[in-house]
Structures are given as C-alpha cells and as structure tokens.
C-alpha positions, 0 to 999 in steps of 0.5 A: 100593709094588707092586700085588700082586693084579695077575695078569700078562699071559700074552702072552708064555707064548703066544708062547713056546709058539709059537715053541717049537712053530714052531721045532721044525717048522722045524729038523726040516725044514732038518735035513732038507733040509740033509741032502741038500744038504750033509751031517749035520754042517749038519744037527746044527748046525741041530739044535742051534742050534734046540735051544738056542733051544728050551731057552731059551724053555722056560727062561723059561716055567719061570722066568714060571710059578715066580714067578707062582705065587709071587705075584711082582709082574708088574714083577718077572717081566718084569723078570726076563725081560728080564734073561734074555733079554739074556743069551741072546746071550752064551750064544749066542756062547759056545756057538757058540765051543764049537761051532767045537771039535767036527765039527758045523758052525757054520754050520749052528749058526747057522741053528739058533740064527736060525731063532727069529728066522725064526719071529718073523717068520712069526708076525708075517706070519700075525698081519698076514694074519689082521687 
C-alpha cells in the first residue's frame, strides 16, 4: 500500500511561485521593449503567451494544494502534476492555432510562451552562482 503519513514535498510549489514572479517581470519587460521596436501586436502576443504560462502554473499550484488538503499520497500528487504538465504542450499548440486567427502577432505569442523556459534557465544559473 501507499504511505499516507508522508508530507508532500514543497519543491514544486516553491519553484512554481518563483517562476510566476520571474515570468511576470520578464513578460512586462519584453512587452515594453517590443512595443518600441515593433508594435502592440507583438507586445500583446508576448503578454498573452506569458500569461498562459502563469495561469497554467497557478492552476497546477491550486491542484497540488487541493490534493494535499485531501490527504492524497505524494506519488498520486506527483503523477497528476506530471500528467497535467504533459498536457500543456497540446494546449500551447491549440492556443497558437487560435492566435493565428487574431491580430496578435504569433511570434510575440511564442516569445511569451518561451519566457517560462528562459526564466527556468535563469533560475538554474542563479542557483549555480549561489552554490
């Protein structure tokens, strides 16, 4: 059977909160800069792509907290978070298809989506420097 008295590790929650902060700062900065270099179509795309990532991470945090309050086993929580995280790619592709039919710049949207990846790399570099 499963061991139910184990507390779920908070590593993901801490990481997700950091990434939400970093991604928010990055998309504001990138959108501001892109407004001067290109136009609002790109800036809005960056904001929407980044907002997708922020909302998705926020959703995962809510689900993790909900399962933890329900006393779900750490393995259950990890497996479900992984399943949701894997579904993100499909959702990103679907939103890209939707964005194509709007005045929003698709390349700006892709930059917004990739901002989370960039911020993850920045986070790892910061951790390496601190060590």
